[in-house]
PDB file as gemmi writes it, atoms N, CA and C in Angstrom:
CRYST1    1.000    1.000    1.000  90.00  90.00  90.00 P 1                      
ATOM      1  N   MET A   1       1.298 -14.916  12.144  1.00  0.00           N  
ATOM      2  CA  MET A   1       2.654 -15.026  11.640  1.00  0.00           C  
ATOM      3  C   MET A   1       3.424 -13.779  12.026  1.00  0.00           C  
ATOM      4  N   THR A   2       4.477 -13.915  12.750  1.00  0.00           N  
ATOM      5  CA  THR A   2       5.299 -12.792  13.153  1.00  0.00           C  
ATOM      6  C   THR A   2       6.591 -12.812  12.366  1.00  0.00           C  
ATOM      7  N   SER A   3       6.963 -11.663  11.866  1.00  0.00           N  
ATOM      8  CA  SER A   3       8.162 -11.559  11.043  1.00  0.00           C  
ATOM      9  C   SER A   3       9.250 -10.850  11.825  1.00  0.00           C  
ATOM     10  N   PRO A   4      10.520 -11.283  11.663  1.00  0.00           N  
ATOM     11  CA  PRO A   4      11.602 -10.581  12.343  1.00  0.00           C  
ATOM     12  C   PRO A   4      11.803  -9.174  11.782  1.00  0.00           C  
ATOM     13  N   HIS A   5      11.470  -8.983  10.515  1.00  0.00           N  
ATOM     14  CA  HIS A   5      11.591  -7.657   9.909  1.00  0.00           C  
ATOM     15  C   HIS A   5      10.248  -6.956   9.953  1.00  0.00           C  
ATOM     16  N   ARG A   6      10.213  -5.839  10.649  1.00  0.00           N  
ATOM     17  CA  ARG A   6       8.986  -5.046  10.751  1.00  0.00           C  
ATOM     18  C   ARG A   6       9.211  -3.740  10.002  1.00  0.00           C  
ATOM     19  N   PRO A   7       8.727  -3.648   8.763  1.00  0.00           N  
ATOM     20  CA  PRO A   7       8.997  -2.473   7.949  1.00  0.00           C  
ATOM     21  C   PRO A   7       8.208  -1.242   8.387  1.00  0.00           C  
ATOM     22  N   ALA A   8       8.777  -0.092   8.076  1.00  0.00           N  
ATOM     23  CA  ALA A   8       8.096   1.188   8.255  1.00  0.00           C  
ATOM     24  C   ALA A   8       7.610   1.638   6.884  1.00  0.00           C  
ATOM     25  N   ILE A   9       6.319   1.893   6.791  1.00  0.00           N  
ATOM     26  CA  ILE A   9       5.728   2.318   5.521  1.00  0.00           C  
ATOM     27  C   ILE A   9       5.345   3.784   5.630  1.00  0.00           C  
ATOM     28  N   THR A  10       5.685   4.537   4.592  1.00  0.00           N  
ATOM     29  CA  THR A  10       5.370   5.962   4.542  1.00  0.00           C  
ATOM     30  C   THR A  10       4.528   6.240   3.310  1.00  0.00           C  
ATOM     31  N   LEU A  11       3.396   6.898   3.526  1.00  0.00           N  
ATOM     32  CA  LEU A  11       2.533   7.346   2.432  1.00  0.00           C  
ATOM     33  C   LEU A  11       2.623   8.874   2.386  1.00  0.00           C  
ATOM     34  N   THR A  12       3.212   9.403   1.332  1.00  0.00           N  
ATOM     35  CA  THR A  12       3.314  10.851   1.153  1.00  0.00           C  
ATOM     36  C   THR A  12       2.236  11.262   0.166  1.00  0.00           C  
ATOM     37  N   TYR A  13       1.420  12.236   0.538  1.00  0.00           N  
ATOM     38  CA  TYR A  13       0.256  12.600  -0.270  1.00  0.00           C  
ATOM     39  C   TYR A  13       0.141  14.118  -0.407  1.00  0.00           C  
ATOM     40  N   CYS A  14      -0.528  14.543  -1.471  1.00  0.00           N  
ATOM     41  CA  CYS A  14      -0.709  15.967  -1.749  1.00  0.00           C  
ATOM     42  C   CYS A  14      -1.939  16.505  -1.015  1.00  0.00           C  
ATOM     43  N   THR A  15      -1.715  17.522  -0.194  1.00  0.00           N  
ATOM     44  CA  THR A  15      -2.834  18.153   0.505  1.00  0.00           C  
ATOM     45  C   THR A  15      -3.631  19.049  -0.434  1.00  0.00           C  
ATOM     46  N   GLN A  16      -2.980  19.615  -1.447  1.00  0.00           N  
ATOM     47  CA  GLN A  16      -3.670  20.478  -2.409  1.00  0.00           C  
ATOM     48  C   GLN A  16      -4.686  19.667  -3.232  1.00  0.00           C  
ATOM     49  N   CYS A  17      -4.388  18.390  -3.430  1.00  0.00           N  
ATOM     50  CA  CYS A  17      -5.256  17.503  -4.222  1.00  0.00           C  
ATOM     51  C   CYS A  17      -6.289  16.791  -3.358  1.00  0.00           C  
ATOM     52  N   ASN A  18      -6.268  17.043  -2.044  1.00  0.00           N  
ATOM     53  CA  ASN A  18      -7.208  16.428  -1.106  1.00  0.00           C  
ATOM     54  C   ASN A  18      -7.116  14.901  -1.090  1.00  0.00           C  
ATOM     55  N   TRP A  19      -5.895  14.370  -1.034  1.00  0.00           N  
ATOM     56  CA  TRP A  19      -5.683  12.931  -1.052  1.00  0.00           C  
ATOM     57  C   TRP A  19      -5.503  12.342   0.343  1.00  0.00           C  
ATOM     58  N   LEU A  20      -5.837  13.101   1.387  1.00  0.00           N  
ATOM     59  CA  LEU A  20      -5.733  12.587   2.749  1.00  0.00           C  
ATOM     60  C   LEU A  20      -6.639  11.375   2.966  1.00  0.00           C  
ATOM     61  N   LEU A  21      -7.895  11.450   2.546  1.00  0.00           N  
ATOM     62  CA  LEU A  21      -8.812  10.329   2.771  1.00  0.00           C  
ATOM     63  C   LEU A  21      -8.341   9.074   2.058  1.00  0.00           C  
ATOM     64  N   ARG A  22      -7.864   9.211   0.826  1.00  0.00           N  
ATOM     65  CA  ARG A  22      -7.348   8.066   0.073  1.00  0.00           C  
ATOM     66  C   ARG A  22      -6.141   7.473   0.801  1.00  0.00           C  
ATOM     67  N   SER A  23      -5.246   8.332   1.261  1.00  0.00           N  
ATOM     68  CA  SER A  23      -4.040   7.873   1.959  1.00  0.00           C  
ATOM     69  C   SER A  23      -4.385   7.215   3.281  1.00  0.00           C  
ATOM     70  N   GLY A  24      -5.323   7.791   4.004  1.00  0.00           N  
ATOM     71  CA  GLY A  24      -5.764   7.207   5.268  1.00  0.00           C  
ATOM     72  C   GLY A  24      -6.407   5.853   5.077  1.00  0.00           C  
ATOM     73  N   TRP A  25      -7.205   5.723   4.023  1.00  0.00           N  
ATOM     74  CA  TRP A  25      -7.844   4.440   3.714  1.00  0.00           C  
ATOM     75  C   TRP A  25      -6.781   3.395   3.374  1.00  0.00           C  
ATOM     76  N   MET A  26      -5.767   3.780   2.581  1.00  0.00           N  
ATOM     77  CA  MET A  26      -4.704   2.839   2.223  1.00  0.00           C  
ATOM     78  C   MET A  26      -3.909   2.425   3.464  1.00  0.00           C  
ATOM     79  N   ALA A  27      -3.653   3.372   4.355  1.00  0.00           N  
ATOM     80  CA  ALA A  27      -2.956   3.051   5.604  1.00  0.00           C  
ATOM     81  C   ALA A  27      -3.781   2.062   6.427  1.00  0.00           C  
ATOM     82  N   GLN A  28      -5.083   2.280   6.493  1.00  0.00           N  
ATOM     83  CA  GLN A  28      -5.977   1.382   7.228  1.00  0.00           C  
ATOM     84  C   GLN A  28      -5.966  -0.018   6.620  1.00  0.00           C  
ATOM     85  N   GLU A  29      -5.980  -0.119   5.303  1.00  0.00           N  
ATOM     86  CA  GLU A  29      -5.934  -1.417   4.627  1.00  0.00           C  
ATOM     87  C   GLU A  29      -4.645  -2.166   4.969  1.00  0.00           C  
ATOM     88  N   LEU A  30      -3.520  -1.445   4.952  1.00  0.00           N  
ATOM     89  CA  LEU A  30      -2.241  -2.083   5.285  1.00  0.00           C  
ATOM     90  C   LEU A  30      -2.206  -2.543   6.737  1.00  0.00           C  
ATOM     91  N   LEU A  31      -2.701  -1.705   7.631  1.00  0.00           N  
ATOM     92  CA  LEU A  31      -2.720  -2.066   9.053  1.00  0.00           C  
ATOM     93  C   LEU A  31      -3.671  -3.227   9.319  1.00  0.00           C  
ATOM     94  N   SER A  32      -4.791  -3.266   8.617  1.00  0.00           N  
ATOM     95  CA  SER A  32      -5.738  -4.372   8.792  1.00  0.00           C  
ATOM     96  C   SER A  32      -5.152  -5.690   8.315  1.00  0.00           C  
ATOM     97  N   THR A  33      -4.366  -5.648   7.255  1.00  0.00           N  
ATOM     98  CA  THR A  33      -3.798  -6.868   6.682  1.00  0.00           C  
ATOM     99  C   THR A  33      -2.543  -7.324   7.408  1.00  0.00           C  
ATOM    100  N   PHE A  34      -1.634  -6.383   7.709  1.00  0.00           N  
ATOM    101  CA  PHE A  34      -0.322  -6.762   8.236  1.00  0.00           C  
ATOM    102  C   PHE A  34      -0.157  -6.505   9.732  1.00  0.00           C  
ATOM    103  N   GLY A  35      -1.009  -5.664  10.309  1.00  0.00           N  
ATOM    104  CA  GLY A  35      -1.049  -5.427  11.746  1.00  0.00           C  
ATOM    105  C   GLY A  35       0.295  -5.281  12.438  1.00  0.00           C  
ATOM    106  N   GLN A  36       0.525  -6.141  13.423  1.00  0.00           N  
ATOM    107  CA  GLN A  36       1.722  -6.065  14.264  1.00  0.00           C  
ATOM    108  C   GLN A  36       3.016  -6.376  13.522  1.00  0.00           C  
ATOM    109  N   ASP A  37       2.918  -6.877  12.292  1.00  0.00           N  
ATOM    110  CA  ASP A  37       4.124  -7.150  11.516  1.00  0.00           C  
ATOM    111  C   ASP A  37       4.744  -5.875  10.951  1.00  0.00           C  
ATOM    112  N   LEU A  38       4.028  -4.757  11.050  1.00  0.00           N  
ATOM    113  CA  LEU A  38       4.548  -3.469  10.593  1.00  0.00           C  
ATOM    114  C   LEU A  38       5.093  -2.677  11.774  1.00  0.00           C  
ATOM    115  N   ALA A  39       6.215  -2.005  11.553  1.00  0.00           N  
ATOM    116  CA  ALA A  39       6.747  -1.120  12.595  1.00  0.00           C  
ATOM    117  C   ALA A  39       5.886   0.130  12.689  1.00  0.00           C  
ATOM    118  N   SER A  40       5.481   0.650  11.515  1.00  0.00           N  
ATOM    119  CA  SER A  40       4.653   1.851  11.488  1.00  0.00           C  
ATOM    120  C   SER A  40       4.099   2.077  10.090  1.00  0.00           C  
ATOM    121  N   VAL A  41       3.014   2.850  10.037  1.00  0.00           N  
ATOM    122  CA  VAL A  41       2.486   3.385   8.786  1.00  0.00           C  
ATOM    123  C   VAL A  41       2.319   4.876   9.050  1.00  0.00           C  
ATOM    124  N   THR A  42       3.048   5.667   8.274  1.00  0.00           N  
ATOM    125  CA  THR A  42       3.081   7.107   8.509  1.00  0.00           C  
ATOM    126  C   THR A  42       2.515   7.855   7.313  1.00  0.00           C  
ATOM    127  N   LEU A  43       1.658   8.829   7.584  1.00  0.00           N  
ATOM    128  CA  LEU A  43       1.137   9.711   6.545  1.00  0.00           C  
ATOM    129  C   LEU A  43       1.929  11.011   6.574  1.00  0.00           C  
ATOM    130  N   VAL A  44       2.441  11.419   5.416  1.00  0.00           N  
ATOM    131  CA  VAL A  44       3.256  12.630   5.325  1.00  0.00           C  
ATOM    132  C   VAL A  44       2.594  13.596   4.339  1.00  0.00           C  
ATOM    133  N   PRO A  45       2.089  14.739   4.822  1.00  0.00           N  
ATOM    134  CA  PRO A  45       1.483  15.708   3.913  1.00  0.00           C  
ATOM    135  C   PRO A  45       2.541  16.396   3.055  1.00  0.00           C  
ATOM    136  N   SER A  46       2.178  16.645   1.803  1.00  0.00           N  
ATOM    137  CA  SER A  46       3.069  17.318   0.865  1.00  0.00           C  
ATOM    138  C   SER A  46       2.217  18.117  -0.108  1.00  0.00           C  
ATOM    139  N   THR A  47       2.822  18.630  -1.161  1.00  0.00           N  
ATOM    140  CA  THR A  47       2.109  19.390  -2.183  1.00  0.00           C  
ATOM    141  C   THR A  47       2.629  18.978  -3.558  1.00  0.00           C  
ATOM    142  N   GLY A  48       2.057  19.573  -4.592  1.00  0.00           N  
ATOM    143  CA  GLY A  48       2.554  19.362  -5.942  1.00  0.00           C  
ATOM    144  C   GLY A  48       2.101  18.080  -6.605  1.00  0.00           C  
ATOM    145  N   GLY A  49       0.985  17.497  -6.154  1.00  0.00           N  
ATOM    146  CA  GLY A  49       0.451  16.303  -6.799  1.00  0.00           C  
ATOM    147  C   GLY A  49       1.154  15.013  -6.445  1.00  0.00           C  
ATOM    148  N   VAL A  50       1.941  15.033  -5.371  1.00  0.00           N  
ATOM    149  CA  VAL A  50       2.698  13.831  -4.994  1.00  0.00           C  
ATOM    150  C   VAL A  50       1.802  12.787  -4.340  1.00  0.00           C  
ATOM    151  N   PHE A  51       2.016  11.545  -4.717  1.00  0.00           N  
ATOM    152  CA  PHE A  51       1.495  10.402  -3.978  1.00  0.00           C  
ATOM    153  C   PHE A  51       2.547   9.321  -4.123  1.00  0.00           C  
ATOM    154  N   ARG A  52       3.174   8.982  -3.009  1.00  0.00           N  
ATOM    155  CA  ARG A  52       4.297   8.051  -3.028  1.00  0.00           C  
ATOM    156  C   ARG A  52       4.195   7.101  -1.837  1.00  0.00           C  
ATOM    157  N   VAL A  53       4.552   5.839  -2.071  1.00  0.00           N  
ATOM    158  CA  VAL A  53       4.591   4.833  -1.008  1.00  0.00           C  
ATOM    159  C   VAL A  53       6.030   4.371  -0.874  1.00  0.00           C  
ATOM    160  N   GLU A  54       6.540   4.426   0.345  1.00  0.00           N  
ATOM    161  CA  GLU A  54       7.901   3.973   0.625  1.00  0.00           C  
ATOM    162  C   GLU A  54       7.878   2.887   1.689  1.00  0.00           C  
ATOM    163  N   ILE A  55       8.754   1.903   1.499  1.00  0.00           N  
ATOM    164  CA  ILE A  55       8.951   0.858   2.502  1.00  0.00           C  
ATOM    165  C   ILE A  55      10.388   0.984   2.974  1.00  0.00           C  
ATOM    166  N   ASP A  56      10.563   1.299   4.246  1.00  0.00           N  
ATOM    167  CA  ASP A  56      11.897   1.499   4.825  1.00  0.00           C  
ATOM    168  C   ASP A  56      12.728   2.477   3.999  1.00  0.00           C  
ATOM    169  N   GLY A  57      12.083   3.539   3.512  1.00  0.00           N  
ATOM    170  CA  GLY A  57      12.787   4.598   2.783  1.00  0.00           C  
ATOM    171  C   GLY A  57      12.970   4.358   1.297  1.00  0.00           C  
ATOM    172  N   THR A  58      12.570   3.194   0.793  1.00  0.00           N  
ATOM    173  CA  THR A  58      12.690   2.890  -0.634  1.00  0.00           C  
ATOM    174  C   THR A  58      11.333   3.067  -1.304  1.00  0.00           C  
ATOM    175  N   CYS A  59      11.286   3.895  -2.330  1.00  0.00           N  
ATOM    176  CA  CYS A  59      10.033   4.148  -3.035  1.00  0.00           C  
ATOM    177  C   CYS A  59       9.609   2.908  -3.808  1.00  0.00           C  
ATOM    178  N   VAL A  60       8.367   2.453  -3.556  1.00  0.00           N  
ATOM    179  CA  VAL A  60       7.824   1.294  -4.262  1.00  0.00           C  
ATOM    180  C   VAL A  60       6.616   1.659  -5.122  1.00  0.00           C  
ATOM    181  N   TRP A  61       6.088   2.864  -4.941  1.00  0.00           N  
ATOM    182  CA  TRP A  61       4.990   3.351  -5.791  1.00  0.00           C  
ATOM    183  C   TRP A  61       5.074   4.862  -5.860  1.00  0.00           C  
ATOM    184  N   ASP A  62       5.043   5.381  -7.068  1.00  0.00           N  
ATOM    185  CA  ASP A  62       5.003   6.820  -7.286  1.00  0.00           C  
ATOM    186  C   ASP A  62       3.896   7.088  -8.304  1.00  0.00           C  
ATOM    187  N   ARG A  63       2.961   7.943  -7.950  1.00  0.00           N  
ATOM    188  CA  ARG A  63       1.804   8.211  -8.809  1.00  0.00           C  
ATOM    189  C   ARG A  63       2.218   8.641 -10.210  1.00  0.00           C  
ATOM    190  N   VAL A  64       3.240   9.467 -10.314  1.00  0.00           N  
ATOM    191  CA  VAL A  64       3.679   9.951 -11.622  1.00  0.00           C  
ATOM    192  C   VAL A  64       4.294   8.812 -12.443  1.00  0.00           C  
ATOM    193  N   GLU A  65       5.178   8.047 -11.816  1.00  0.00           N  
ATOM    194  CA  GLU A  65       5.857   6.961 -12.535  1.00  0.00           C  
ATOM    195  C   GLU A  65       4.911   5.830 -12.909  1.00  0.00           C  
ATOM    196  N   GLN A  66       4.004   5.445 -12.003  1.00  0.00           N  
ATOM    197  CA  GLN A  66       3.097   4.329 -12.256  1.00  0.00           C  
ATOM    198  C   GLN A  66       1.805   4.770 -12.942  1.00  0.00           C  
ATOM    199  N   GLY A  67       1.596   6.062 -13.067  1.00  0.00           N  
ATOM    200  CA  GLY A  67       0.420   6.555 -13.767  1.00  0.00           C  
ATOM    201  C   GLY A  67      -0.870   6.470 -12.987  1.00  0.00           C  
ATOM    202  N   GLY A  68      -0.830   6.699 -11.701  1.00  0.00           N  
ATOM    203  CA  GLY A  68      -2.049   6.696 -10.901  1.00  0.00           C  
ATOM    204  C   GLY A  68      -1.828   6.119  -9.522  1.00  0.00           C  
ATOM    205  N   PHE A  69      -2.911   5.616  -8.964  1.00  0.00           N  
ATOM    206  CA  PHE A  69      -2.905   5.086  -7.610  1.00  0.00           C  
ATOM    207  C   PHE A  69      -3.057   3.570  -7.629  1.00  0.00           C  
ATOM    208  N   PRO A  70      -2.435   2.886  -6.659  1.00  0.00           N  
ATOM    209  CA  PRO A  70      -2.673   1.447  -6.567  1.00  0.00           C  
ATOM    210  C   PRO A  70      -4.022   1.197  -5.907  1.00  0.00           C  
ATOM    211  N   ASP A  71      -4.700   0.114  -6.290  1.00  0.00           N  
ATOM    212  CA  ASP A  71      -5.877  -0.274  -5.529  1.00  0.00           C  
ATOM    213  C   ASP A  71      -5.390  -1.028  -4.293  1.00  0.00           C  
ATOM    214  N   ALA A  72      -6.296  -1.373  -3.407  1.00  0.00           N  
ATOM    215  CA  ALA A  72      -5.900  -2.008  -2.141  1.00  0.00           C  
ATOM    216  C   ALA A  72      -5.180  -3.329  -2.372  1.00  0.00           C  
ATOM    217  N   LYS A  73      -5.690  -4.167  -3.292  1.00  0.00           N  
ATOM    218  CA  LYS A  73      -5.048  -5.455  -3.555  1.00  0.00           C  
ATOM    219  C   LYS A  73      -3.631  -5.261  -4.074  1.00  0.00           C  
ATOM    220  N   THR A  74      -3.467  -4.333  -4.990  1.00  0.00           N  
ATOM    221  CA  THR A  74      -2.146  -4.077  -5.569  1.00  0.00           C  
ATOM    222  C   THR A  74      -1.174  -3.610  -4.498  1.00  0.00           C  
ATOM    223  N   LEU A  75      -1.620  -2.704  -3.635  1.00  0.00           N  
ATOM    224  CA  LEU A  75      -0.753  -2.187  -2.582  1.00  0.00           C  
ATOM    225  C   LEU A  75      -0.350  -3.286  -1.598  1.00  0.00           C  
ATOM    226  N   LYS A  76      -1.298  -4.118  -1.212  1.00  0.00           N  
ATOM    227  CA  LYS A  76      -0.998  -5.209  -0.282  1.00  0.00           C  
ATOM    228  C   LYS A  76      -0.020  -6.202  -0.903  1.00  0.00           C  
ATOM    229  N   ARG A  77      -0.243  -6.538  -2.161  1.00  0.00           N  
ATOM    230  CA  ARG A  77       0.674  -7.456  -2.849  1.00  0.00           C  
ATOM    231  C   ARG A  77       2.067  -6.847  -2.958  1.00  0.00           C  
ATOM    232  N   LEU A  78       2.126  -5.568  -3.259  1.00  0.00           N  
ATOM    233  CA  LEU A  78       3.405  -4.885  -3.399  1.00  0.00           C  
ATOM    234  C   LEU A  78       4.198  -4.940  -2.097  1.00  0.00           C  
ATOM    235  N   VAL A  79       3.543  -4.621  -0.986  1.00  0.00           N  
ATOM    236  CA  VAL A  79       4.207  -4.671   0.319  1.00  0.00           C  
ATOM    237  C   VAL A  79       4.645  -6.098   0.616  1.00  0.00           C  
ATOM    238  N   ARG A  80       3.763  -7.055   0.426  1.00  0.00           N  
ATOM    239  CA  ARG A  80       4.092  -8.446   0.665  1.00  0.00           C  
ATOM    240  C   ARG A  80       5.283  -8.890  -0.179  1.00  0.00           C  
ATOM    241  N   ASP A  81       5.246  -8.571  -1.483  1.00  0.00           N  
ATOM    242  CA  ASP A  81       6.303  -9.012  -2.398  1.00  0.00           C  
ATOM    243  C   ASP A  81       7.673  -8.446  -2.026  1.00  0.00           C  
ATOM    244  N   VAL A  82       7.687  -7.240  -1.485  1.00  0.00           N  
ATOM    245  CA  VAL A  82       8.952  -6.607  -1.095  1.00  0.00           C  
ATOM    246  C   VAL A  82       9.452  -7.158   0.240  1.00  0.00           C  
ATOM    247  N   VAL A  83       8.555  -7.318   1.206  1.00  0.00           N  
ATOM    248  CA  VAL A  83       8.964  -7.649   2.567  1.00  0.00           C  
ATOM    249  C   VAL A  83       8.878  -9.144   2.890  1.00  0.00           C  
ATOM    250  N   TRP A  84       7.776  -9.777   2.530  1.00  0.00           N  
ATOM    251  CA  TRP A  84       7.535 -11.187   2.866  1.00  0.00           C  
ATOM    252  C   TRP A  84       7.060 -11.942   1.628  1.00  0.00           C  
ATOM    253  N   PRO A  85       7.913 -12.187   0.639  1.00  0.00           N  
ATOM    254  CA  PRO A  85       7.452 -12.804  -0.615  1.00  0.00           C  
ATOM    255  C   PRO A  85       6.803 -14.172  -0.447  1.00  0.00           C  
ATOM    256  N   GLU A  86       7.096 -14.872   0.630  1.00  0.00           N  
ATOM    257  CA  GLU A  86       6.521 -16.204   0.838  1.00  0.00           C  
ATOM    258  C   GLU A  86       5.148 -16.156   1.510  1.00  0.00           C  
ATOM    259  N   ARG A  87       4.723 -15.003   1.951  1.00  0.00           N  
ATOM    260  CA  ARG A  87       3.481 -14.868   2.701  1.00  0.00           C  
ATOM    261  C   ARG A  87       2.252 -14.994   1.805  1.00  0.00           C  
ATOM    262  N   ASP A  88       1.253 -15.740   2.279  1.00  0.00           N  
ATOM    263  CA  ASP A  88      -0.012 -15.894   1.571  1.00  0.00           C  
ATOM    264  C   ASP A  88      -0.964 -14.809   2.057  1.00  0.00           C  
ATOM    265  N   LEU A  89      -1.566 -14.099   1.116  1.00  0.00           N  
ATOM    266  CA  LEU A  89      -2.515 -13.049   1.479  1.00  0.00           C  
ATOM    267  C   LEU A  89      -3.967 -13.505   1.397  1.00  0.00           C  
ATOM    268  N   GLY A  90      -4.170 -14.803   1.329  1.00  0.00           N  
ATOM    269  CA  GLY A  90      -5.539 -15.320   1.320  1.00  0.00           C  
ATOM    270  C   GLY A  90      -6.331 -14.847   0.123  1.00  0.00           C  
ATOM    271  N   HIS A  91      -7.476 -14.220   0.377  1.00  0.00           N  
ATOM    272  CA  HIS A  91      -8.372 -13.817  -0.718  1.00  0.00           C  
ATOM    273  C   HIS A  91      -7.737 -12.811  -1.667  1.00  0.00           C  
ATOM    274  N   VAL A  92      -6.778 -12.040  -1.203  1.00  0.00           N  
ATOM    275  CA  VAL A  92      -6.107 -11.062  -2.066  1.00  0.00           C  
ATOM    276  C   VAL A  92      -5.320 -11.762  -3.167  1.00  0.00           C  
ATOM    277  N   ASP A  93      -4.806 -12.949  -2.875  1.00  0.00           N  
ATOM    278  CA  ASP A  93      -4.027 -13.709  -3.855  1.00  0.00           C  
ATOM    279  C   ASP A  93      -4.891 -14.541  -4.793  1.00  0.00           C  
ATOM    280  N   ARG A  94      -6.141 -14.738  -4.464  1.00  0.00           N  
ATOM    281  CA  ARG A  94      -6.993 -15.577  -5.303  1.00  0.00           C  
ATOM    282  C   ARG A  94      -7.464 -14.809  -6.532  1.00  0.00           C  
ATOM    283  N   VAL A  95      -7.418 -15.473  -7.662  1.00  0.00           N  
ATOM    284  CA  VAL A  95      -7.898 -14.879  -8.902  1.00  0.00           C  
ATOM    285  C   VAL A  95      -9.367 -15.227  -9.045  1.00  0.00           C  
ATOM    286  N   THR A  96     -10.175 -14.219  -9.309  1.00  0.00           N  
ATOM    287  CA  THR A  96     -11.606 -14.470  -9.488  1.00  0.00           C  
ATOM    288  C   THR A  96     -11.917 -14.567 -10.970  1.00  0.00           C  
ATOM    289  N   ALA A  97     -12.853 -15.408 -11.293  1.00  0.00           N  
ATOM    290  CA  ALA A  97     -13.267 -15.571 -12.677  1.00  0.00           C  
ATOM    291  C   ALA A  97     -14.024 -14.332 -13.124  1.00  0.00           C  
ATOM    292  N   PRO A  98     -13.812 -13.918 -14.374  1.00  0.00           N  
ATOM    293  CA  PRO A  98     -14.546 -12.743 -14.859  1.00  0.00           C  
ATOM    294  C   PRO A  98     -16.047 -13.036 -14.919  1.00  0.00           C  
ATOM    295  N   LYS A  99     -16.835 -12.023 -14.647  1.00  0.00           N  
ATOM    296  CA  LYS A  99     -18.307 -12.177 -14.686  1.00  0.00           C  
ATOM    297  C   LYS A  99     -18.758 -12.263 -16.132  1.00  0.00           C  
ATOM    298  N   GLU A 100     -19.746 -13.135 -16.343  1.00  0.00           N  
ATOM    299  CA  GLU A 100     -20.319 -13.254 -17.681  1.00  0.00           C  
ATOM    300  C   GLU A 100     -21.206 -12.070 -17.953  1.00  0.00           C  
ATOM    301  N   GLN A 101     -21.139 -11.594 -19.179  1.00  0.00           N  
ATOM    302  CA  GLN A 101     -22.026 -10.502 -19.580  1.00  0.00           C  
ATOM    303  C   GLN A 101     -23.165 -11.075 -20.395  1.00  0.00           C  
ATOM    304  N   GLY A 102     -24.309 -10.542 -20.227  1.00  0.00           N  
ATOM    305  CA  GLY A 102     -25.390 -11.092 -21.019  1.00  0.00           C  
ATOM    306  C   GLY A 102     -26.680 -10.697 -20.573  1.00  0.00           C  
TER     307      GLY A 102                                                      
END                                                                             
C-alpha cells in the first residue's frame, strides 16, 4: 500500500539517560512496519530526560506528558492513527485474550 503522504518522523532522545538503543529500536520498528510509506525516521540527540516523537513536526508522544515510553504496538498505532487511520496493521490491531492463571 503506497500513500501519497509520506510523513517524516523524528525521535528526540536524551543522551545522558542512554536512550539511544531504545530510540533506535523504535525507529527500526517503524521502518519495518511502514517502510517506503515514510519519508524519513530521524534520531535527534538531546539532554535533560527528553524523549519525544514528532510526525511532520507535530509532537504525538512526550515522555513527561504521557508518563513514560510507548511500547512498539502503541507507537505503531499512534503513527497509523495520525497518518493513515484507515490502514490495517494486521497482528498489531488484533486483541489477544488474556492468559489464564492457575
